[in-house]
N, CA and C atoms as a LAMMPS dump frame, in Angstrom:
ITEM: TIMESTEP
0
ITEM: NUMBER OF ATOMS
264
ITEM: BOX BOUNDS ff ff ff
-5.0000000000000000e+02 5.0000000000000000e+02
-5.0000000000000000e+02 5.0000000000000000e+02
-5.0000000000000000e+02 5.0000000000000000e+02
ITEM: ATOMS id mol type element x y z
1 1 1 N 4.792 7.2 -27.058
2 1 2 C 5.115 7.021 -25.78
3 1 3 C 5.805 8.661 -26.052
4 2 1 N 5.469 9.922 -25.352
5 2 2 C 7.068 11.258 -25.321
6 2 3 C 7.737 10.464 -24.294
7 3 1 N 9.008 11.287 -24.51
8 3 2 C 10.139 11.007 -23.768
9 3 3 C 9.996 11.375 -22.508
10 4 1 N 11.072 11.623 -21.447
11 4 2 C 11.115 12.193 -20.137
12 4 3 C 12.253 13.104 -20.298
13 5 1 N 10.913 14.387 -19.451
14 5 2 C 11.526 16.022 -19.101
15 5 3 C 12.932 15.339 -18.122
16 6 1 N 13.946 16.325 -18.674
17 6 2 C 15.702 15.571 -17.557
18 6 3 C 14.717 15.847 -15.973
19 7 1 N 13.99 16.454 -15.965
20 7 2 C 13.782 16.467 -13.981
21 7 3 C 13.093 15.303 -13.977
22 8 1 N 11.947 14.432 -15.03
23 8 2 C 11.284 13.855 -14.364
24 8 3 C 12.662 11.964 -14.437
25 9 1 N 13.303 12.109 -15.48
26 9 2 C 14.58 11.556 -15.067
27 9 3 C 15.119 11.425 -13.812
28 10 1 N 15.737 12.674 -13.664
29 10 2 C 16.549 12.923 -12.322
30 10 3 C 15.788 12.213 -11.532
31 11 1 N 14.221 12.01 -11.524
32 11 2 C 13.668 11.916 -9.964
33 11 3 C 12.92 10.305 -10.351
34 12 1 N 13.392 9.262 -11.452
35 12 2 C 12.969 8.209 -12.003
36 12 3 C 14.486 7.843 -11.376
37 13 1 N 15.503 8.344 -11.591
38 13 2 C 16.83 7.978 -11.342
39 13 3 C 16.724 8.074 -9.385
40 14 1 N 16.411 8.874 -8.804
41 14 2 C 16.202 8.978 -7.461
42 14 3 C 15.899 8.286 -7.119
43 15 1 N 14.402 7.468 -7.48
44 15 2 C 13.924 7.009 -6.362
45 15 3 C 14.394 5.415 -6.77
46 16 1 N 14.67 4.884 -8.13
47 16 2 C 15.516 3.999 -8.592
48 16 3 C 16.527 3.637 -7.43
49 17 1 N 17.276 4.832 -7.327
50 17 2 C 18.395 4.426 -6.639
51 17 3 C 18.168 4.44 -4.926
52 18 1 N 17.106 4.992 -4.581
53 18 2 C 16.462 5.056 -3.125
54 18 3 C 15.857 3.207 -2.84
55 19 1 N 14.936 2.752 -4.303
56 19 2 C 14.708 1.37 -4.051
57 19 3 C 15.962 0.55 -3.896
58 20 1 N 16.757 0.659 -4.81
59 20 2 C 18.471 -0.357 -4.32
60 20 3 C 19.039 -0.046 -3.465
61 21 1 N 19.218 0.974 -2.372
62 21 2 C 19.541 1.437 -1.277
63 21 3 C 18.888 0.332 0.045
64 22 1 N 17.249 0.083 -0.406
65 22 2 C 16.179 0.15 0.281
66 22 3 C 16.571 -1.305 0.513
67 23 1 N 16.417 -2.359 -0.573
68 23 2 C 16.971 -3.6 -0.78
69 23 3 C 17.981 -3.872 -0.827
70 24 1 N 18.852 -3.625 -0.704
71 24 2 C 20.023 -3.881 -0.078
72 24 3 C 20.138 -3.549 1.907
73 25 1 N 19.807 -3.168 2.363
74 25 2 C 19.889 -2.533 3.842
75 25 3 C 18.794 -3.622 4.3
76 26 1 N 17.724 -3.916 3.602
77 26 2 C 16.765 -4.986 3.678
78 26 3 C 17.618 -6.491 4.174
79 27 1 N 18.289 -6.8 2.822
80 27 2 C 18.855 -8.135 2.921
81 27 3 C 19.869 -7.904 3.686
82 28 1 N 20.739 -6.699 4.124
83 28 2 C 22.19 -6.839 4.814
84 28 3 C 21.169 -7.138 6.395
85 29 1 N 20.262 -6.714 6.829
86 29 2 C 19.534 -6.923 8.277
87 29 3 C 18.611 -8.462 7.93
88 30 1 N 18.387 -9.022 7.262
89 30 2 C 17.96 -10.056 6.699
90 30 3 C 18.755 -11.158 7.091
91 31 1 N 20.627 -11.112 6.662
92 31 2 C 21.121 -11.612 6.644
93 31 3 C 21.71 -11.622 8.198
94 32 1 N 21.991 -10.052 8.442
95 32 2 C 22.528 -10.274 9.947
96 32 3 C 21.877 -10.774 11.45
97 33 1 N 20.57 -11.257 10.945
98 33 2 C 19.715 -11.777 11.845
99 33 3 C 19.425 -13.471 11.342
100 34 1 N 20.207 -14.51 10.909
101 34 2 C 20.143 -15.511 11.054
102 34 3 C 20.246 -16.28 12.116
103 35 1 N 20.9 -16.361 12.805
104 35 2 C 21.018 -17.183 15.038
105 35 3 C 20.338 -16.281 15.597
106 36 1 N 19.312 -15.739 15.118
107 36 2 C 18.587 -15.084 16.411
108 36 3 C 16.956 -16.382 16.2
109 37 1 N 16.524 -16.786 17.674
110 37 2 C 15.773 -17.309 17.434
111 37 3 C 14.596 -16.852 18.135
112 38 1 N 12.973 -17.026 17.622
113 38 2 C 12.619 -15.781 18.502
114 38 3 C 11.358 -16.813 19.451
115 39 1 N 10.712 -16.902 20.184
116 39 2 C 9.973 -18.054 20.747
117 39 3 C 8.868 -17.888 20.566
118 40 1 N 7.171 -18.464 21.339
119 40 2 C 6.25 -18.835 21.046
120 40 3 C 5.603 -17.154 21.139
121 41 1 N 6.079 -15.937 22.034
122 41 2 C 5.498 -15.395 21.801
123 41 3 C 5.974 -14.347 20.967
124 42 1 N 7.256 -13.851 20.179
125 42 2 C 6.966 -13.175 19.07
126 42 3 C 6.117 -14.114 17.607
127 43 1 N 6.04 -15.382 18.153
128 43 2 C 5.281 -15.99 17.121
129 43 3 C 3.9 -15.558 16.827
130 44 1 N 3.631 -15.408 18.387
131 44 2 C 1.59 -14.973 18.329
132 44 3 C 2.1 -13.472 18.136
133 45 1 N 2.931 -12.533 18.495
134 45 2 C 2.945 -11.039 18.247
135 45 3 C 2.412 -11.17 16.454
136 46 1 N 3.519 -11.98 15.789
137 46 2 C 3.188 -11.812 14.638
138 46 3 C 2.056 -12.392 13.602
139 47 1 N 2.288 -12.776 14.739
140 47 2 C 0.472 -14.126 13.792
141 47 3 C -0.616 -12.922 13.233
142 48 1 N -0.51 -12.464 14.999
143 48 2 C -1.579 -11.754 15.232
144 48 3 C -1.889 -9.898 14.877
145 49 1 N -0.031 -9.617 14.717
146 49 2 C -0.191 -8.449 13.955
147 49 3 C -0.466 -8.127 12.294
148 50 1 N 0.085 -9.466 11.694
149 50 2 C -0.024 -10.134 10.295
150 50 3 C -2.166 -10.429 10.354
151 51 1 N -2.627 -10.981 11.123
152 51 2 C -4.112 -11.506 10.846
153 51 3 C -4.673 -10.069 11.137
154 52 1 N -4.066 -9.35 12.136
155 52 2 C -5.174 -7.873 12.169
156 52 3 C -4.552 -7.125 11.431
157 53 1 N -3.689 -6.904 10.859
158 53 2 C -3.472 -5.91 9.399
159 53 3 C -4.644 -6.338 8.183
160 54 1 N -4.588 -7.505 7.917
161 54 2 C -5.41 -7.974 6.953
162 54 3 C -6.341 -7.698 7.049
163 55 1 N -7.273 -8.125 8.614
164 55 2 C -8.554 -8.062 8.527
165 55 3 C -9.075 -6.145 8.292
166 56 1 N -8.051 -5.457 8.883
167 56 2 C -8.264 -4.019 8.639
168 56 3 C -8.379 -3.783 7.065
169 57 1 N -7.167 -3.946 6.798
170 57 2 C -6.962 -3.621 5.004
171 57 3 C -8.319 -3.797 4.707
172 58 1 N -8.773 -5.783 4.506
173 58 2 C -9.606 -6.003 3.493
174 58 3 C -11.031 -5.024 4.183
175 59 1 N -11.026 -4.608 5.6
176 59 2 C -12.221 -4.302 5.673
177 59 3 C -12.599 -3.078 5.04
178 60 1 N -11.346 -2.318 4.966
179 60 2 C -11.101 -0.831 4.378
180 60 3 C -11.546 -1.225 3.069
181 61 1 N -10.741 -1.915 2.091
182 61 2 C -11.051 -1.763 1.274
183 61 3 C -12.413 -2.301 0.693
184 62 1 N -13.552 -3.312 1.346
185 62 2 C -14.456 -3.573 1.319
186 62 3 C -15.635 -2.019 1.459
187 63 1 N -15.051 -1.51 2.706
188 63 2 C -15.89 0.001 2.51
189 63 3 C -15.697 0.793 1.503
190 64 1 N -14.403 0.776 0.699
191 64 2 C -14.206 1.813 -0.495
192 64 3 C -15.329 1.374 -1.63
193 65 1 N -15.117 -0.158 -1.719
194 65 2 C -16.012 -0.64 -3.077
195 65 3 C -17.062 -0.499 -2.379
196 66 1 N -17.982 -0.75 -1.541
197 66 2 C -18.82 -0.313 -1.254
198 66 3 C -19.324 1.091 -0.888
199 67 1 N -18.619 2.115 -1.178
200 67 2 C -19.149 3.455 -1.361
201 67 3 C -19 3.926 -2.47
202 68 1 N -17.938 3.31 -2.996
203 68 2 C -18.194 3.644 -4.973
204 68 3 C -19.329 3.36 -5.493
205 69 1 N -19.692 2.181 -5.184
206 69 2 C -20.817 1.474 -5.289
207 69 3 C -21.966 2.026 -5.261
208 70 1 N -22.112 2.716 -4.375
209 70 2 C -23.211 3.475 -3.724
210 70 3 C -23.425 4.483 -3.743
211 71 1 N -22.91 4.987 -4.726
212 71 2 C -22.8 6.616 -4.791
213 71 3 C -22.465 7.589 -4.166
214 72 1 N -21.931 7.123 -2.731
215 72 2 C -21.432 8.194 -1.91
216 72 3 C -20.349 9.2 -2.87
217 73 1 N -19.26 8.474 -3.529
218 73 2 C -18.383 9.413 -3.473
219 73 3 C -18.353 10.3 -5.113
220 74 1 N -19.771 10.176 -5.496
221 74 2 C -20.172 11.358 -6.953
222 74 3 C -19.967 12.709 -6.374
223 75 1 N -19.961 12.909 -5.181
224 75 2 C -20.376 14.312 -4.834
225 75 3 C -18.94 15.052 -4.356
226 76 1 N -17.894 14.016 -4.521
227 76 2 C -16.211 13.973 -4.332
228 76 3 C -15.865 14.521 -5.562
229 77 1 N -16.431 13.68 -7.021
230 77 2 C -15.628 13.871 -7.91
231 77 3 C -16.614 15.415 -9.133
232 78 1 N -16.081 16.045 -9.266
233 78 2 C -16.882 17.215 -9.581
234 78 3 C -16.499 16.69 -11.093
235 79 1 N -15.528 16.051 -11.868
236 79 2 C -15.701 15.951 -13.113
237 79 3 C -16.077 14.413 -13.751
238 80 1 N -16.972 14.549 -13.199
239 80 2 C -17.702 13.09 -13.371
240 80 3 C -19.467 13.252 -13.652
241 81 1 N -19.698 12.376 -14.525
242 81 2 C -21.168 13.477 -15.01
243 81 3 C -22.229 12.859 -13.7
244 82 1 N -22.91 13.625 -13.79
245 82 2 C -24.149 13.28 -12.472
246 82 3 C -24.964 13.004 -12.557
247 83 1 N -25.274 11.446 -11.544
248 83 2 C -26.569 10.689 -12.085
249 83 3 C -26.724 10.895 -10.787
250 84 1 N -28.215 10.258 -10.432
251 84 2 C -28.656 10.479 -9.099
252 84 3 C -28.116 9.104 -8.111
253 85 1 N -27.977 8.903 -7.319
254 85 2 C -27.541 7.862 -6.563
255 85 3 C -28.702 6.817 -6.105
256 86 1 N -28.439 5.483 -6.366
257 86 2 C -29.725 4.456 -6.8
258 86 3 C -30.2 4.652 -5.14
259 87 1 N -31.989 4.353 -4.758
260 87 2 C -31.96 4.269 -3.587
261 87 3 C -32.397 3.176 -3.18
262 88 1 N -31.563 2.453 -2.901
263 88 2 C -32.051 1.199 -2.396
264 88 3 C -32.265 0.987 -0.691
């Protein structure tokens, strides 16, 4: 393994600092909302948002894998070996 250059090390330290600050902020916000009650409309919105986000994410991942296996991505990658896409 090669060692990190000073620029890469500085970037890594900055990113770790941002990660730690974000974690601290998330923890402080989580603890600040201990006594806040969410009514049924809030739970419904949370559940619907989660479900639709999962549906969209899974659908896009399925389309990505379908596109990759069907050979549609071959033209976009000039460094791959050229093969004819399947004709099914």
